[in-house]
CHARMM internal coordinates of N, CA and C (Angstrom, degrees):
IC EDIT
DIST 1 N 1 CA 1.4600
DIST 1 CA 1 C 1.5290
ANGL 1 N 1 CA 1 C 108.81
DIST 1 C 2 N 1.3077
ANGL 1 CA 1 C 2 N 116.05
DIHE 1 N 1 CA 1 C 2 N 138.40
DIST 2 N 2 CA 1.4613
ANGL 1 C 2 N 2 CA 120.95
DIHE 1 CA 1 C 2 N 2 CA 179.92
DIST 2 CA 2 C 1.5190
ANGL 2 N 2 CA 2 C 110.64
DIHE 1 C 2 N 2 CA 2 C -85.07
DIST 2 C 3 N 1.3237
ANGL 2 CA 2 C 3 N 115.29
DIHE 2 N 2 CA 2 C 3 N 142.40
DIST 3 N 3 CA 1.4608
ANGL 2 C 3 N 3 CA 119.07
DIHE 2 CA 2 C 3 N 3 CA 176.67
DIST 3 CA 3 C 1.5280
ANGL 3 N 3 CA 3 C 109.72
DIHE 2 C 3 N 3 CA 3 C -82.36
DIST 3 C 4 N 1.3034
ANGL 3 CA 3 C 4 N 115.56
DIHE 3 N 3 CA 3 C 4 N 168.16
DIST 4 N 4 CA 1.4675
ANGL 3 C 4 N 4 CA 120.52
DIHE 3 CA 3 C 4 N 4 CA -179.34
DIST 4 CA 4 C 1.5290
ANGL 4 N 4 CA 4 C 110.81
DIHE 3 C 4 N 4 CA 4 C -62.26
DIST 4 C 5 N 1.3260
ANGL 4 CA 4 C 5 N 116.04
DIHE 4 N 4 CA 4 C 5 N -39.42
DIST 5 N 5 CA 1.4683
ANGL 4 C 5 N 5 CA 119.90
DIHE 4 CA 4 C 5 N 5 CA -179.90
DIST 5 CA 5 C 1.5284
ANGL 5 N 5 CA 5 C 111.42
DIHE 4 C 5 N 5 CA 5 C -64.92
DIST 5 C 6 N 1.3342
ANGL 5 CA 5 C 6 N 116.43
DIHE 5 N 5 CA 5 C 6 N -39.99
DIST 6 N 6 CA 1.4590
ANGL 5 C 6 N 6 CA 119.81
DIHE 5 CA 5 C 6 N 6 CA 178.26
DIST 6 CA 6 C 1.5231
ANGL 6 N 6 CA 6 C 110.94
DIHE 5 C 6 N 6 CA 6 C -65.85
DIST 6 C 7 N 1.3314
ANGL 6 CA 6 C 7 N 117.06
DIHE 6 N 6 CA 6 C 7 N -40.47
DIST 7 N 7 CA 1.4614
ANGL 6 C 7 N 7 CA 120.41
DIHE 6 CA 6 C 7 N 7 CA 178.07
DIST 7 CA 7 C 1.5192
ANGL 7 N 7 CA 7 C 111.06
DIHE 6 C 7 N 7 CA 7 C -63.26
DIST 7 C 8 N 1.3391
ANGL 7 CA 7 C 8 N 116.69
DIHE 7 N 7 CA 7 C 8 N -43.98
DIST 8 N 8 CA 1.4604
ANGL 7 C 8 N 8 CA 119.58
DIHE 7 CA 7 C 8 N 8 CA -179.40
DIST 8 CA 8 C 1.5201
ANGL 8 N 8 CA 8 C 111.26
DIHE 7 C 8 N 8 CA 8 C -66.97
DIST 8 C 9 N 1.3222
ANGL 8 CA 8 C 9 N 116.98
DIHE 8 N 8 CA 8 C 9 N -36.51
DIST 9 N 9 CA 1.4603
ANGL 8 C 9 N 9 CA 120.65
DIHE 8 CA 8 C 9 N 9 CA -179.71
DIST 9 CA 9 C 1.5282
ANGL 9 N 9 CA 9 C 111.26
DIHE 8 C 9 N 9 CA 9 C -66.81
DIST 9 C 10 N 1.3273
ANGL 9 CA 9 C 10 N 117.29
DIHE 9 N 9 CA 9 C 10 N -36.91
DIST 10 N 10 CA 1.4694
ANGL 9 C 10 N 10 CA 122.24
DIHE 9 CA 9 C 10 N 10 CA -176.45
DIST 10 CA 10 C 1.5186
ANGL 10 N 10 CA 10 C 113.04
DIHE 9 C 10 N 10 CA 10 C -105.93
DIST 10 C 11 N 1.3133
ANGL 10 CA 10 C 11 N 118.38
DIHE 10 N 10 CA 10 C 11 N 19.63
DIST 11 N 11 CA 1.4557
ANGL 10 C 11 N 11 CA 122.65
DIHE 10 CA 10 C 11 N 11 CA -174.74
DIST 11 CA 11 C 1.5314
ANGL 11 N 11 CA 11 C 112.32
DIHE 10 C 11 N 11 CA 11 C -59.40
DIST 11 C 12 N 1.2993
ANGL 11 CA 11 C 12 N 117.83
DIHE 11 N 11 CA 11 C 12 N -42.61
DIST 12 N 12 CA 1.4658
ANGL 11 C 12 N 12 CA 120.98
DIHE 11 CA 11 C 12 N 12 CA -178.21
DIST 12 CA 12 C 1.5298
ANGL 12 N 12 CA 12 C 110.34
DIHE 11 C 12 N 12 CA 12 C -63.17
DIST 12 C 13 N 1.3262
ANGL 12 CA 12 C 13 N 117.40
DIHE 12 N 12 CA 12 C 13 N -40.88
DIST 13 N 13 CA 1.4616
ANGL 12 C 13 N 13 CA 120.72
DIHE 12 CA 12 C 13 N 13 CA -179.93
DIST 13 CA 13 C 1.5213
ANGL 13 N 13 CA 13 C 111.35
DIHE 12 C 13 N 13 CA 13 C -67.62
DIST 13 C 14 N 1.3341
ANGL 13 CA 13 C 14 N 117.10
DIHE 13 N 13 CA 13 C 14 N -36.65
DIST 14 N 14 CA 1.4656
ANGL 13 C 14 N 14 CA 119.88
DIHE 13 CA 13 C 14 N 14 CA 176.42
DIST 14 CA 14 C 1.5216
ANGL 14 N 14 CA 14 C 110.90
DIHE 13 C 14 N 14 CA 14 C -64.04
DIST 14 C 15 N 1.3356
ANGL 14 CA 14 C 15 N 116.82
DIHE 14 N 14 CA 14 C 15 N -42.58
DIST 15 N 15 CA 1.4619
ANGL 14 C 15 N 15 CA 120.22
DIHE 14 CA 14 C 15 N 15 CA 178.14
DIST 15 CA 15 C 1.5236
ANGL 15 N 15 CA 15 C 110.89
DIHE 14 C 15 N 15 CA 15 C -64.27
DIST 15 C 16 N 1.3319
ANGL 15 CA 15 C 16 N 117.35
DIHE 15 N 15 CA 15 C 16 N -42.16
DIST 16 N 16 CA 1.4604
ANGL 15 C 16 N 16 CA 121.02
DIHE 15 CA 15 C 16 N 16 CA -179.98
DIST 16 CA 16 C 1.5323
ANGL 16 N 16 CA 16 C 110.87
DIHE 15 C 16 N 16 CA 16 C -63.41
DIST 16 C 17 N 1.3243
ANGL 16 CA 16 C 17 N 116.46
DIHE 16 N 16 CA 16 C 17 N -43.32
DIST 17 N 17 CA 1.4652
ANGL 16 C 17 N 17 CA 120.39
DIHE 16 CA 16 C 17 N 17 CA 178.06
DIST 17 CA 17 C 1.5265
ANGL 17 N 17 CA 17 C 110.87
DIHE 16 C 17 N 17 CA 17 C -63.33
DIST 17 C 18 N 1.3208
ANGL 17 CA 17 C 18 N 116.39
DIHE 17 N 17 CA 17 C 18 N -40.83
DIST 18 N 18 CA 1.4611
ANGL 17 C 18 N 18 CA 120.53
DIHE 17 CA 17 C 18 N 18 CA 178.49
DIST 18 CA 18 C 1.5253
ANGL 18 N 18 CA 18 C 111.17
DIHE 17 C 18 N 18 CA 18 C -62.94
DIST 18 C 19 N 1.3190
ANGL 18 CA 18 C 19 N 117.12
DIHE 18 N 18 CA 18 C 19 N -40.90
DIST 19 N 19 CA 1.4658
ANGL 18 C 19 N 19 CA 120.38
DIHE 18 CA 18 C 19 N 19 CA 177.94
DIST 19 CA 19 C 1.5249
ANGL 19 N 19 CA 19 C 111.86
DIHE 18 C 19 N 19 CA 19 C -63.58
DIST 19 C 20 N 1.3189
ANGL 19 CA 19 C 20 N 116.88
DIHE 19 N 19 CA 19 C 20 N -40.21
DIST 20 N 20 CA 1.4696
ANGL 19 C 20 N 20 CA 120.49
DIHE 19 CA 19 C 20 N 20 CA 179.01
DIST 20 CA 20 C 1.5257
ANGL 20 N 20 CA 20 C 109.83
DIHE 19 C 20 N 20 CA 20 C -65.35
DIST 20 C 21 N 1.3246
ANGL 20 CA 20 C 21 N 117.15
DIHE 20 N 20 CA 20 C 21 N -44.85
DIST 21 N 21 CA 1.4680
ANGL 20 C 21 N 21 CA 120.62
DIHE 20 CA 20 C 21 N 21 CA 179.24
DIST 21 CA 21 C 1.5253
ANGL 21 N 21 CA 21 C 110.52
DIHE 20 C 21 N 21 CA 21 C -63.43
DIST 21 C 22 N 1.3323
ANGL 21 CA 21 C 22 N 116.99
DIHE 21 N 21 CA 21 C 22 N -44.22
DIST 22 N 22 CA 1.4644
ANGL 21 C 22 N 22 CA 120.60
DIHE 21 CA 21 C 22 N 22 CA -179.81
DIST 22 CA 22 C 1.5274
ANGL 22 N 22 CA 22 C 111.34
DIHE 21 C 22 N 22 CA 22 C -63.22
DIST 22 C 23 N 1.3142
ANGL 22 CA 22 C 23 N 116.92
DIHE 22 N 22 CA 22 C 23 N -39.26
DIST 23 N 23 CA 1.4665
ANGL 22 C 23 N 23 CA 120.31
DIHE 22 CA 22 C 23 N 23 CA 177.88
DIST 23 CA 23 C 1.5306
ANGL 23 N 23 CA 23 C 110.72
DIHE 22 C 23 N 23 CA 23 C -63.97
DIST 23 C 24 N 1.3239
ANGL 23 CA 23 C 24 N 115.79
DIHE 23 N 23 CA 23 C 24 N -43.12
DIST 24 N 24 CA 1.4618
ANGL 23 C 24 N 24 CA 119.52
DIHE 23 CA 23 C 24 N 24 CA 178.51
DIST 24 CA 24 C 1.5195
ANGL 24 N 24 CA 24 C 112.03
DIHE 23 C 24 N 24 CA 24 C -62.58
DIST 24 C 25 N 1.3207
ANGL 24 CA 24 C 25 N 116.98
DIHE 24 N 24 CA 24 C 25 N -44.50
DIST 25 N 25 CA 1.4656
ANGL 24 C 25 N 25 CA 120.72
DIHE 24 CA 24 C 25 N 25 CA 178.72
DIST 25 CA 25 C 1.5228
ANGL 25 N 25 CA 25 C 110.24
DIHE 24 C 25 N 25 CA 25 C -62.90
DIST 25 C 26 N 1.3268
ANGL 25 CA 25 C 26 N 116.59
DIHE 25 N 25 CA 25 C 26 N -43.58
DIST 26 N 26 CA 1.4603
ANGL 25 C 26 N 26 CA 120.19
DIHE 25 CA 25 C 26 N 26 CA -179.26
DIST 26 CA 26 C 1.5154
ANGL 26 N 26 CA 26 C 113.42
DIHE 25 C 26 N 26 CA 26 C -64.09
DIST 26 C 27 N 1.3191
ANGL 26 CA 26 C 27 N 116.42
DIHE 26 N 26 CA 26 C 27 N -35.82
DIST 27 N 27 CA 1.4649
ANGL 26 C 27 N 27 CA 119.58
DIHE 26 CA 26 C 27 N 27 CA -179.37
DIST 27 CA 27 C 1.5277
ANGL 27 N 27 CA 27 C 112.83
DIHE 26 C 27 N 27 CA 27 C -81.47
DIST 27 C 28 N 1.3287
ANGL 27 CA 27 C 28 N 117.03
DIHE 27 N 27 CA 27 C 28 N -35.55
DIST 28 N 28 CA 1.4609
ANGL 27 C 28 N 28 CA 119.88
DIHE 27 CA 27 C 28 N 28 CA -175.98
DIST 28 CA 28 C 1.5203
ANGL 28 N 28 CA 28 C 113.15
DIHE 27 C 28 N 28 CA 28 C -84.64
DIST 28 C 29 N 1.3240
ANGL 28 CA 28 C 29 N 117.02
DIHE 28 N 28 CA 28 C 29 N -36.86
DIST 29 N 29 CA 1.4663
ANGL 28 C 29 N 29 CA 121.32
DIHE 28 CA 28 C 29 N 29 CA -176.94
DIST 29 CA 29 C 1.5163
ANGL 29 N 29 CA 29 C 109.48
DIHE 28 C 29 N 29 CA 29 C -125.12
DIST 29 C 30 N 1.3110
ANGL 29 CA 29 C 30 N 116.59
DIHE 29 N 29 CA 29 C 30 N 75.78
DIST 30 N 30 CA 1.4626
ANGL 29 C 30 N 30 CA 120.46
DIHE 29 CA 29 C 30 N 30 CA -174.54
DIST 30 CA 30 C 1.5281
ANGL 30 N 30 CA 30 C 112.45
DIHE 29 C 30 N 30 CA 30 C -65.74
DIST 30 C 31 N 1.3344
ANGL 30 CA 30 C 31 N 118.48
DIHE 30 N 30 CA 30 C 31 N -30.69
DIST 31 N 31 CA 1.4729
ANGL 30 C 31 N 31 CA 120.18
DIHE 30 CA 30 C 31 N 31 CA 178.32
DIST 31 CA 31 C 1.5283
ANGL 31 N 31 CA 31 C 110.42
DIHE 30 C 31 N 31 CA 31 C -65.30
DIST 31 C 32 N 1.3229
ANGL 31 CA 31 C 32 N 115.86
DIHE 31 N 31 CA 31 C 32 N -42.28
DIST 32 N 32 CA 1.4633
ANGL 31 C 32 N 32 CA 121.18
DIHE 31 CA 31 C 32 N 32 CA 178.45
DIST 32 CA 32 C 1.5288
ANGL 32 N 32 CA 32 C 110.56
DIHE 31 C 32 N 32 CA 32 C -67.71
DIST 32 C 33 N 1.3326
ANGL 32 CA 32 C 33 N 115.99
DIHE 32 N 32 CA 32 C 33 N -37.10
DIST 33 N 33 CA 1.4606
ANGL 32 C 33 N 33 CA 120.66
DIHE 32 CA 32 C 33 N 33 CA -179.11
DIST 33 CA 33 C 1.5236
ANGL 33 N 33 CA 33 C 111.69
DIHE 32 C 33 N 33 CA 33 C -64.87
DIST 33 C 34 N 1.3151
ANGL 33 CA 33 C 34 N 117.72
DIHE 33 N 33 CA 33 C 34 N -36.35
DIST 34 N 34 CA 1.4614
ANGL 33 C 34 N 34 CA 119.49
DIHE 33 CA 33 C 34 N 34 CA 179.75
DIST 34 CA 34 C 1.5278
ANGL 34 N 34 CA 34 C 110.97
DIHE 33 C 34 N 34 CA 34 C -68.44
DIST 34 C 35 N 1.3317
ANGL 34 CA 34 C 35 N 117.06
DIHE 34 N 34 CA 34 C 35 N -31.46
DIST 35 N 35 CA 1.4653
ANGL 34 C 35 N 35 CA 119.82
DIHE 34 CA 34 C 35 N 35 CA 175.73
DIST 35 CA 35 C 1.5195
ANGL 35 N 35 CA 35 C 111.12
DIHE 34 C 35 N 35 CA 35 C -70.64
DIST 35 C 36 N 1.3267
ANGL 35 CA 35 C 36 N 117.42
DIHE 35 N 35 CA 35 C 36 N -36.14
DIST 36 N 36 CA 1.4591
ANGL 35 C 36 N 36 CA 121.25
DIHE 35 CA 35 C 36 N 36 CA 179.11
DIST 36 CA 36 C 1.5312
ANGL 36 N 36 CA 36 C 112.47
DIHE 35 C 36 N 36 CA 36 C -73.87
DIST 36 C 37 N 1.3169
ANGL 36 CA 36 C 37 N 116.10
DIHE 36 N 36 CA 36 C 37 N -17.55
DIST 37 N 37 CA 1.4644
ANGL 36 C 37 N 37 CA 120.95
DIHE 36 CA 36 C 37 N 37 CA -178.41
DIST 37 CA 37 C 1.5246
ANGL 37 N 37 CA 37 C 111.60
DIHE 36 C 37 N 37 CA 37 C -58.07
DIST 37 C 38 N 1.3136
ANGL 37 CA 37 C 38 N 116.85
DIHE 37 N 37 CA 37 C 38 N -30.19
DIST 38 N 38 CA 1.4634
ANGL 37 C 38 N 38 CA 120.95
DIHE 37 CA 37 C 38 N 38 CA -179.11
DIST 38 CA 38 C 1.5247
ANGL 38 N 38 CA 38 C 112.68
DIHE 37 C 38 N 38 CA 38 C -70.37
DIST 38 C 39 N 1.3164
ANGL 38 CA 38 C 39 N 118.06
DIHE 38 N 38 CA 38 C 39 N -20.34
DIST 39 N 39 CA 1.4634
ANGL 38 C 39 N 39 CA 121.48
DIHE 38 CA 38 C 39 N 39 CA -175.24
DIST 39 CA 39 C 1.5294
ANGL 39 N 39 CA 39 C 113.94
DIHE 38 C 39 N 39 CA 39 C -95.91
DIST 39 C 40 N 1.3206
ANGL 39 CA 39 C 40 N 117.64
DIHE 39 N 39 CA 39 C 40 N -3.82
DIST 40 N 40 CA 1.4639
ANGL 39 C 40 N 40 CA 120.34
DIHE 39 CA 39 C 40 N 40 CA -174.33
DIST 40 CA 40 C 1.5248
ANGL 40 N 40 CA 40 C 112.03
DIHE 39 C 40 N 40 CA 40 C -60.38
DIST 40 C 41 N 1.3131
ANGL 40 CA 40 C 41 N 118.27
DIHE 40 N 40 CA 40 C 41 N -47.63
DIST 41 N 41 CA 1.4659
ANGL 40 C 41 N 41 CA 120.90
DIHE 40 CA 40 C 41 N 41 CA -178.45
DIST 41 CA 41 C 1.5245
ANGL 41 N 41 CA 41 C 111.60
DIHE 40 C 41 N 41 CA 41 C -61.95
DIST 41 C 42 N 1.3130
ANGL 41 CA 41 C 42 N 116.71
DIHE 41 N 41 CA 41 C 42 N -40.22
DIST 42 N 42 CA 1.4631
ANGL 41 C 42 N 42 CA 121.09
DIHE 41 CA 41 C 42 N 42 CA 179.54
DIST 42 CA 42 C 1.5286
ANGL 42 N 42 CA 42 C 111.21
DIHE 41 C 42 N 42 CA 42 C -64.93
DIST 42 C 43 N 1.3219
ANGL 42 CA 42 C 43 N 116.94
DIHE 42 N 42 CA 42 C 43 N -44.46
DIST 43 N 43 CA 1.4646
ANGL 42 C 43 N 43 CA 121.02
DIHE 42 CA 42 C 43 N 43 CA -179.87
DIST 43 CA 43 C 1.5230
ANGL 43 N 43 CA 43 C 110.48
DIHE 42 C 43 N 43 CA 43 C -66.78
DIST 43 C 44 N 1.3180
ANGL 43 CA 43 C 44 N 117.71
DIHE 43 N 43 CA 43 C 44 N -41.20
DIST 44 N 44 CA 1.4647
ANGL 43 C 44 N 44 CA 120.47
DIHE 43 CA 43 C 44 N 44 CA 177.32
DIST 44 CA 44 C 1.5279
ANGL 44 N 44 CA 44 C 111.59
DIHE 43 C 44 N 44 CA 44 C -62.64
DIST 44 C 45 N 1.3136
ANGL 44 CA 44 C 45 N 117.18
DIHE 44 N 44 CA 44 C 45 N -38.90
DIST 45 N 45 CA 1.4663
ANGL 44 C 45 N 45 CA 120.41
DIHE 44 CA 44 C 45 N 45 CA 177.94
DIST 45 CA 45 C 1.5247
ANGL 45 N 45 CA 45 C 110.76
DIHE 44 C 45 N 45 CA 45 C -62.58
DIST 45 C 46 N 1.3188
ANGL 45 CA 45 C 46 N 117.26
DIHE 45 N 45 CA 45 C 46 N -42.03
DIST 46 N 46 CA 1.4645
ANGL 45 C 46 N 46 CA 120.28
DIHE 45 CA 45 C 46 N 46 CA 178.33
DIST 46 CA 46 C 1.5266
ANGL 46 N 46 CA 46 C 111.03
DIHE 45 C 46 N 46 CA 46 C -64.79
DIST 46 C 47 N 1.3251
ANGL 46 CA 46 C 47 N 117.39
DIHE 46 N 46 CA 46 C 47 N -43.18
DIST 47 N 47 CA 1.4624
ANGL 46 C 47 N 47 CA 120.37
DIHE 46 CA 46 C 47 N 47 CA 179.01
DIST 47 CA 47 C 1.5223
ANGL 47 N 47 CA 47 C 111.83
DIHE 46 C 47 N 47 CA 47 C -63.89
DIST 47 C 48 N 1.3274
ANGL 47 CA 47 C 48 N 116.79
DIHE 47 N 47 CA 47 C 48 N -41.78
DIST 48 N 48 CA 1.4696
ANGL 47 C 48 N 48 CA 119.60
DIHE 47 CA 47 C 48 N 48 CA 179.38
DIST 48 CA 48 C 1.5174
ANGL 48 N 48 CA 48 C 111.17
DIHE 47 C 48 N 48 CA 48 C -68.28
DIST 48 C 49 N 1.3212
ANGL 48 CA 48 C 49 N 118.11
DIHE 48 N 48 CA 48 C 49 N -37.13
DIST 49 N 49 CA 1.4613
ANGL 48 C 49 N 49 CA 121.01
DIHE 48 CA 48 C 49 N 49 CA 176.94
DIST 49 CA 49 C 1.5300
ANGL 49 N 49 CA 49 C 109.99
DIHE 48 C 49 N 49 CA 49 C -61.29
DIST 49 C 50 N 1.3217
ANGL 49 CA 49 C 50 N 116.45
DIHE 49 N 49 CA 49 C 50 N -45.26
DIST 50 N 50 CA 1.4643
ANGL 49 C 50 N 50 CA 120.38
DIHE 49 CA 49 C 50 N 50 CA 178.47
DIST 50 CA 50 C 1.5172
ANGL 50 N 50 CA 50 C 112.14
DIHE 49 C 50 N 50 CA 50 C -61.80
DIST 50 C 51 N 1.3219
ANGL 50 CA 50 C 51 N 117.00
DIHE 50 N 50 CA 50 C 51 N -37.25
DIST 51 N 51 CA 1.4543
ANGL 50 C 51 N 51 CA 120.46
DIHE 50 CA 50 C 51 N 51 CA 179.66
DIST 51 CA 51 C 1.5301
ANGL 51 N 51 CA 51 C 111.06
DIHE 50 C 51 N 51 CA 51 C -70.66
DIST 51 C 52 N 1.3394
ANGL 51 CA 51 C 52 N 117.20
DIHE 51 N 51 CA 51 C 52 N -44.77
DIST 52 N 52 CA 1.4587
ANGL 51 C 52 N 52 CA 119.86
DIHE 51 CA 51 C 52 N 52 CA -175.74
DIST 52 CA 52 C 1.5194
ANGL 52 N 52 CA 52 C 113.49
DIHE 51 C 52 N 52 CA 52 C -75.04
DIST 52 C 53 N 1.3233
ANGL 52 CA 52 C 53 N 118.63
DIHE 52 N 52 CA 52 C 53 N -21.36
DIST 53 N 53 CA 1.4712
ANGL 52 C 53 N 53 CA 119.14
DIHE 52 CA 52 C 53 N 53 CA 177.55
DIST 53 CA 53 C 1.5200
ANGL 53 N 53 CA 53 C 111.54
DIHE 52 C 53 N 53 CA 53 C -71.67
DIST 53 C 54 N 1.3083
ANGL 53 CA 53 C 54 N 118.10
DIHE 53 N 53 CA 53 C 54 N -15.39
DIST 54 N 54 CA 1.4557
ANGL 53 C 54 N 54 CA 121.35
DIHE 53 CA 53 C 54 N 54 CA 178.21
DIST 54 CA 54 C 1.5225
ANGL 54 N 54 CA 54 C 112.80
DIHE 53 C 54 N 54 CA 54 C -88.61
DIST 54 C 55 N 1.3280
ANGL 54 CA 54 C 55 N 118.08
DIHE 54 N 54 CA 54 C 55 N -7.19
DIST 55 N 55 CA 1.4685
ANGL 54 C 55 N 55 CA 121.63
DIHE 54 CA 54 C 55 N 55 CA -179.11
DIST 55 CA 55 C 1.5209
ANGL 55 N 55 CA 55 C 108.32
DIHE 54 C 55 N 55 CA 55 C -89.54
DIST 55 C 56 N 1.3400
ANGL 55 CA 55 C 56 N 117.81
DIHE 55 N 55 CA 55 C 56 N 122.81
DIST 56 N 56 CA 1.4598
ANGL 55 C 56 N 56 CA 120.46
DIHE 55 CA 55 C 56 N 56 CA 179.90
DIST 56 CA 56 C 1.5422
ANGL 56 N 56 CA 56 C 110.96
DIHE 55 C 56 N 56 CA 56 C -79.71
DIST 56 C 57 N 1.3269
ANGL 56 CA 56 C 57 N 117.75
DIHE 56 N 56 CA 56 C 57 N 87.91
DIST 57 N 57 CA 1.4629
ANGL 56 C 57 N 57 CA 121.38
DIHE 56 CA 56 C 57 N 57 CA -176.18
DIST 57 CA 57 C 1.5256
ANGL 57 N 57 CA 57 C 112.41
DIHE 56 C 57 N 57 CA 57 C -65.90
DIST 57 C 58 N 1.3157
ANGL 57 CA 57 C 58 N 116.41
DIHE 57 N 57 CA 57 C 58 N -36.34
DIST 58 N 58 CA 1.4638
ANGL 57 C 58 N 58 CA 119.64
DIHE 57 CA 57 C 58 N 58 CA -175.76
DIST 58 CA 58 C 1.5167
ANGL 58 N 58 CA 58 C 113.14
DIHE 57 C 58 N 58 CA 58 C -91.75
DIST 58 C 59 N 1.3143
ANGL 58 CA 58 C 59 N 117.46
DIHE 58 N 58 CA 58 C 59 N -13.85
DIST 59 N 59 CA 1.4705
ANGL 58 C 59 N 59 CA 120.33
DIHE 58 CA 58 C 59 N 59 CA -175.26
DIST 59 CA 59 C 1.4936
ANGL 59 N 59 CA 59 C 114.52
DIHE 58 C 59 N 59 CA 59 C -92.14
END
COOR INIT
IC SEED 1 N 1 CA 1 C
IC BUILD
């Protein structure tokens, strides 16, 4: 299991790998990609929530 520090240190590489995988899935399995299209906003909201909860707004 990766620690929080390891995830934060390698965050850009995880995002880049995810983009490559998503592009491959979208190009190879277009029928599956159209079904996943409905979940993009929900997944982005979860990712943004996780990012913004780490920002100390009051501190």
